[in-house]
ROLO-775835 format. One line per field, with one value per residue: y negated, z, x negated of N, C-alpha, C in turn; residue in one letter; residue number from 1. Coordinates in nm, 2 decimals, always signed. Example, Ala and Ser with C-alpha at 12.3 -4.5 7.8 and 13.67 -1.06 7.14 Angstrom:
// residues 2
n.py <- +0.57|+0.22
n.pz <- +0.78|+0.71
n.px <- -1.32|-1.28
ca.py <- +0.45|+0.11
ca.pz <- +0.78|+0.71
ca.px <- -1.23|-1.37
c.py <- +0.33|+0.00
c.pz <- +0.78|+0.79
c.px <- -1.32|-1.29
resn <- A|S
resi <- 1|2
// end
This chain:
// residues 126
n.py <- +2.20|+2.12|+1.84|+1.79|+1.86|+1.68|+1.42|+1.29|+1.24|+1.09|+0.86|+0.77|+0.71|+0.51|+0.32|+0.26|+0.15|-0.07|-0.21|-0.27|-0.44|-0.65|-0.74|-0.83|-1.03|-1.21|-1.28|-1.41|-1.63|-1.76|-1.82|-1.98|-2.21|-2.30|-2.32|-2.40|-2.39|-2.24|-2.07|-1.93|-1.80|-1.64|-1.48|-1.35|-1.21|-1.04|-0.88|-0.76|-0.60|-0.42|-0.29|-0.20|+0.03|+0.22|+0.26|+0.38|+0.61|+0.73|+0.79|+1.00|+1.18|+1.28|+1.41|+1.68|+1.94|+2.19|+2.55|+2.71|+2.56|+2.50|+2.49|+2.30|+2.08|+2.04|+1.98|+1.75|+1.58|+1.55|+1.43|+1.19|+1.07|+1.03|+0.86|+0.65|+0.55|+0.48|+0.28|+0.09|+0.01|-0.09|-0.30|-0.46|-0.54|-0.67|-0.89|-1.02|-1.09|-1.24|-1.43|-1.72|-1.67|-1.72|-1.58|-1.51|-1.52|-1.34|-1.09|-1.06|-1.03|-0.81|-0.61|-0.63|-0.54|-0.27|-0.18|-0.18|+0.05|+0.23|+0.18|+0.25|+0.47|+0.35|+0.19|+0.36|+0.66|+0.89
n.pz <- +1.64|+1.39|+1.40|+1.40|+1.14|+0.99|+1.07|+0.95|+0.69|+0.74|+0.85|+0.62|+0.45|+0.60|+0.59|+0.32|+0.29|+0.46|+0.32|+0.08|+0.19|+0.28|+0.04|-0.09|+0.09|+0.07|-0.20|-0.18|-0.02|-0.18|-0.40|-0.26|-0.20|-0.45|-0.60|-0.44|-0.18|-0.22|-0.43|-0.30|-0.09|-0.25|-0.36|-0.13|-0.05|-0.27|-0.23|+0.01|-0.08|-0.22|-0.04|+0.19|+0.11|+0.06|+0.31|+0.44|+0.29|+0.36|+0.63|+0.61|+0.45|+0.59|+0.80|+0.86|+0.86|+0.74|+0.67|+0.78|+0.79|+0.54|+0.38|+0.53|+0.51|+0.23|+0.19|+0.34|+0.21|-0.04|+0.05|+0.15|-0.08|-0.24|-0.07|-0.07|-0.34|-0.34|-0.14|-0.25|-0.47|-0.34|-0.19|-0.40|-0.52|-0.30|-0.25|-0.50|-0.53|-0.30|-0.23|-0.33|-0.54|-0.71|-1.01|-1.15|-0.96|-0.77|-0.91|-1.00|-0.77|-0.66|-0.86|-0.84|-0.58|-0.61|-0.80|-0.64|-0.50|-0.70|-0.75|-0.52|-0.47|-0.53|-0.31|-0.09|+0.04|+0.10
n.px <- -0.62|-0.54|-0.54|-0.81|-0.88|-0.73|-0.80|-1.04|-0.94|-0.71|-0.84|-0.98|-0.77|-0.65|-0.85|-0.85|-0.59|-0.62|-0.82|-0.68|-0.49|-0.66|-0.77|-0.54|-0.47|-0.69|-0.66|-0.42|-0.48|-0.67|-0.51|-0.32|-0.48|-0.55|-0.31|-0.10|+0.15|+0.39|+0.32|+0.11|+0.25|+0.42|+0.23|+0.13|+0.36|+0.38|+0.15|+0.22|+0.44|+0.31|+0.14|+0.28|+0.46|+0.26|+0.15|+0.36|+0.38|+0.13|+0.17|+0.36|+0.22|+0.00|+0.10|+0.13|-0.12|-0.34|-0.37|-0.17|+0.05|+0.14|+0.37|+0.53|+0.36|+0.36|+0.64|+0.66|+0.48|+0.61|+0.85|+0.74|+0.63|+0.86|+1.00|+0.82|+0.84|+1.11|+1.12|+0.95|+1.11|+1.33|+1.21|+1.11|+1.36|+1.49|+1.31|+1.30|+1.56|+1.64|+1.44|+1.27|+1.05|+0.74|+0.67|+0.42|+0.20|+0.30|+0.33|+0.07|-0.09|+0.03|-0.04|-0.32|-0.36|-0.27|-0.46|-0.68|-0.68|-0.75|-1.01|-1.13|-1.32|-1.56|-1.61|-1.59|-1.73|-1.60
ca.py <- +2.22|+2.05|+1.70|+1.78|+1.87|+1.56|+1.29|+1.22|+1.19|+0.98|+0.75|+0.73|+0.64|+0.38|+0.22|+0.22|+0.06|-0.20|-0.27|-0.32|-0.56|-0.76|-0.79|-0.91|-1.15|-1.30|-1.33|-1.50|-1.75|-1.83|-1.88|-2.09|-2.33|-2.34|-2.35|-2.45|-2.31|-2.15|-1.97|-1.85|-1.71|-1.54|-1.39|-1.27|-1.11|-0.94|-0.79|-0.68|-0.51|-0.31|-0.22|-0.13|+0.16|+0.31|+0.29|+0.47|+0.74|+0.78|+0.84|+1.12|+1.27|+1.34|+1.45|+1.82|+1.98|+2.33|+2.65|+2.77|+2.46|+2.45|+2.45|+2.18|+1.97|+2.01|+1.91|+1.61|+1.50|+1.52|+1.33|+1.06|+1.02|+0.98|+0.74|+0.54|+0.49|+0.41|+0.16|+0.00|-0.04|-0.18|-0.42|-0.55|-0.59|-0.77|-1.01|-1.09|-1.15|-1.33|-1.52|-1.79|-1.64|-1.75|-1.44|-1.48|-1.48|-1.23|-0.97|-1.04|-0.98|-0.67|-0.53|-0.63|-0.45|-0.14|-0.14|-0.17|+0.19|+0.30|+0.15|+0.29|+0.55|+0.27|+0.14|+0.46|+0.79|+1.00
ca.pz <- +1.53|+1.27|+1.41|+1.36|+0.99|+0.93|+1.12|+0.86|+0.58|+0.79|+0.86|+0.49|+0.40|+0.67|+0.54|+0.19|+0.31|+0.51|+0.20|+0.00|+0.26|+0.28|-0.10|-0.11|+0.18|+0.01|-0.32|-0.14|+0.03|-0.30|-0.48|-0.18|-0.21|-0.59|-0.67|-0.35|-0.07|-0.28|-0.50|-0.20|-0.03|-0.35|-0.37|-0.01|-0.06|-0.37|-0.17|+0.11|-0.15|-0.27|+0.07|+0.29|+0.07|+0.07|+0.45|+0.48|+0.23|+0.44|+0.75|+0.58|+0.38|+0.68|+0.92|+0.88|+0.80|+0.77|+0.59|+0.84|+0.78|+0.40|+0.34|+0.59|+0.45|+0.10|+0.20|+0.40|+0.10|-0.13|+0.11|+0.16|-0.21|-0.27|+0.02|-0.12|-0.46|-0.30|-0.06|-0.35|-0.55|-0.25|-0.16|-0.52|-0.53|-0.20|-0.27|-0.62|-0.52|-0.19|-0.21|-0.45|-0.57|-0.84|-1.06|-1.19|-0.84|-0.71|-0.98|-1.01|-0.64|-0.65|-0.94|-0.78|-0.46|-0.66|-0.86|-0.54|-0.47|-0.81|-0.74|-0.38|-0.46|-0.54|-0.18|+0.01|-0.01|+0.14
ca.px <- -0.71|-0.50|-0.58|-0.95|-0.88|-0.66|-0.85|-1.12|-0.86|-0.63|-0.93|-1.01|-0.65|-0.63|-0.95|-0.80|-0.48|-0.68|-0.89|-0.57|-0.44|-0.76|-0.78|-0.41|-0.47|-0.79|-0.60|-0.31|-0.55|-0.73|-0.39|-0.27|-0.56|-0.56|-0.18|+0.00|+0.22|+0.49|+0.24|+0.04|+0.35|+0.46|+0.12|+0.13|+0.47|+0.34|+0.06|+0.30|+0.52|+0.22|+0.07|+0.38|+0.50|+0.14|+0.13|+0.46|+0.34|+0.02|+0.23|+0.42|+0.12|-0.09|+0.17|+0.09|-0.25|-0.38|-0.31|-0.05|+0.16|+0.13|+0.51|+0.56|+0.28|+0.41|+0.77|+0.63|+0.42|+0.72|+0.93|+0.67|+0.62|+0.99|+1.03|+0.73|+0.90|+1.24|+1.08|+0.90|+1.22|+1.41|+1.14|+1.12|+1.50|+1.51|+1.23|+1.34|+1.70|+1.66|+1.34|+1.23|+0.91|+0.67|+0.64|+0.28|+0.12|+0.36|+0.29|-0.08|-0.14|+0.08|-0.12|-0.45|-0.36|-0.26|-0.59|-0.78|-0.68|-0.81|-1.16|-1.17|-1.44|-1.68|-1.64|-1.60|-1.79|-1.51
c.py <- +2.14|+1.90|+1.69|+1.79|+1.74|+1.43|+1.22|+1.16|+1.08|+0.85|+0.69|+0.65|+0.51|+0.28|+0.17|+0.12|-0.08|-0.28|-0.34|-0.45|-0.67|-0.82|-0.87|-1.04|-1.25|-1.36|-1.43|-1.63|-1.83|-1.89|-1.99|-2.22|-2.38|-2.39|-2.40|-2.35|-2.20|-2.03|-1.88|-1.76|-1.61|-1.43|-1.30|-1.17|-1.00|-0.83|-0.70|-0.57|-0.39|-0.23|-0.14|+0.01|+0.26|+0.35|+0.39|+0.61|+0.81|+0.85|+0.98|+1.22|+1.34|+1.38|+1.60|+1.85|+2.12|+2.43|+2.71|+2.68|+2.41|+2.41|+2.32|+2.06|+1.94|+1.93|+1.77|+1.52|+1.46|+1.41|+1.19|+1.00|+0.96|+0.86|+0.62|+0.47|+0.42|+0.28|+0.05|-0.07|-0.13|-0.31|-0.52|-0.61|-0.70|-0.90|-1.09|-1.15|-1.26|-1.43|-1.59|-1.77|-1.69|-1.62|-1.41|-1.44|-1.36|-1.10|-0.95|-0.99|-0.84|-0.58|-0.52|-0.54|-0.30|-0.09|-0.13|-0.02|+0.28|+0.29|+0.19|+0.38|+0.47|+0.22|+0.24|+0.59|+0.91|+1.01
c.pz <- +1.41|+1.28|+1.37|+1.21|+0.93|+0.96|+1.02|+0.74|+0.62|+0.80|+0.72|+0.43|+0.47|+0.62|+0.41|+0.20|+0.37|+0.40|+0.11|+0.06|+0.26|+0.14|-0.13|-0.03|+0.12|-0.12|-0.28|-0.09|-0.09|-0.38|-0.40|-0.20|-0.35|-0.65|-0.57|-0.26|-0.13|-0.36|-0.41|-0.13|-0.12|-0.36|-0.25|+0.00|-0.16|-0.31|-0.07|+0.04|-0.20|-0.15|+0.16|+0.24|+0.08|+0.21|+0.49|+0.42|+0.31|+0.57|+0.72|+0.52|+0.48|+0.81|+0.96|+0.80|+0.84|+0.69|+0.65|+0.83|+0.63|+0.35|+0.40|+0.53|+0.31|+0.10|+0.25|+0.29|+0.00|-0.08|+0.12|+0.02|-0.26|-0.19|-0.03|-0.24|-0.43|-0.23|-0.16|-0.43|-0.46|-0.22|-0.28|-0.53|-0.43|-0.22|-0.39|-0.62|-0.41|-0.16|-0.34|-0.47|-0.70|-0.90|-1.09|-1.06|-0.77|-0.78|-0.99|-0.88|-0.62|-0.73|-0.89|-0.66|-0.51|-0.72|-0.76|-0.50|-0.58|-0.80|-0.60|-0.38|-0.47|-0.40|-0.07|-0.05|+0.02|+0.04
c.px <- -0.67|-0.53|-0.73|-0.96|-0.83|-0.73|-0.95|-1.04|-0.77|-0.72|-0.96|-0.89|-0.63|-0.73|-0.90|-0.69|-0.52|-0.75|-0.79|-0.51|-0.53|-0.77|-0.65|-0.42|-0.57|-0.73|-0.50|-0.37|-0.61|-0.61|-0.33|-0.35|-0.57|-0.42|-0.07|+0.07|+0.31|+0.42|+0.17|+0.13|+0.40|+0.35|+0.11|+0.24|+0.44|+0.25|+0.13|+0.38|+0.44|+0.17|+0.17|+0.42|+0.38|+0.12|+0.23|+0.43|+0.23|+0.07|+0.29|+0.31|+0.04|-0.02|+0.14|-0.04|-0.28|-0.30|-0.18|+0.07|+0.17|+0.27|+0.56|+0.49|+0.33|+0.55|+0.75|+0.57|+0.52|+0.81|+0.87|+0.66|+0.76|+1.03|+0.94|+0.79|+1.03|+1.21|+1.03|+1.01|+1.31|+1.34|+1.13|+1.26|+1.53|+1.43|+1.27|+1.48|+1.71|+1.56|+1.30|+1.08|+0.86|+0.62|+0.50|+0.20|+0.17|+0.31|+0.14|-0.14|-0.09|-0.01|-0.26|-0.46|-0.35|-0.39|-0.70|-0.79|-0.75|-0.97|-1.21|-1.30|-1.57|-1.71|-1.65|-1.66|-1.70|-1.40
resn <- X|X|X|X|X|X|X|X|X|X|X|X|X|X|X|X|X|X|X|X|X|X|X|X|X|X|X|X|X|X|X|X|X|X|X|X|X|X|X|X|X|X|X|X|X|X|X|X|X|X|X|X|X|X|X|X|X|X|X|X|X|X|X|X|X|X|X|X|X|X|X|X|X|X|X|X|X|X|X|X|X|X|X|X|X|X|X|X|X|X|X|X|X|X|X|X|X|X|X|X|X|X|X|X|X|X|X|X|X|X|X|X|X|X|X|X|X|X|X|X|X|X|X|X|X|X
resi <- 1|2|3|4|5|6|7|8|9|10|11|12|13|14|15|16|17|18|19|20|21|22|23|24|25|26|27|28|29|30|31|32|33|34|35|36|37|38|39|40|41|42|43|44|45|46|47|48|49|50|51|52|53|54|55|56|57|58|59|60|61|62|63|64|65|66|67|68|69|70|71|72|73|74|75|76|77|78|79|80|81|82|83|84|85|86|87|88|89|90|91|92|93|94|95|96|97|98|99|100|101|102|103|104|105|106|107|108|109|110|111|112|113|114|115|116|117|118|119|120|121|122|123|124|125|126
// end
């Protein structure tokens, strides 16, 4: 029964994450053709830093569903949110330390992918 409750929400979240990935990919392609290879790769990495933690959070957020599992759902949601923030910090640190990124395309695509989630109700009715 819990899978029936959670499946529409899982589908909506996966649509949102796919939309964020597509927006980041389109932005990376546009920047690649306008500014070059290094800027395009920086943009692609910025989109990945935005999308990957959201995907991990979605895995944890919809692990449990239903009134009988409220405590488990709450604990999983808290764990997923903490893991999302930690993963974001670790990805930022790894990318900025070990890869030669161009900061403007990196951060602009990161912010664009994040703002895609804010405008999701315009694209989805669920």
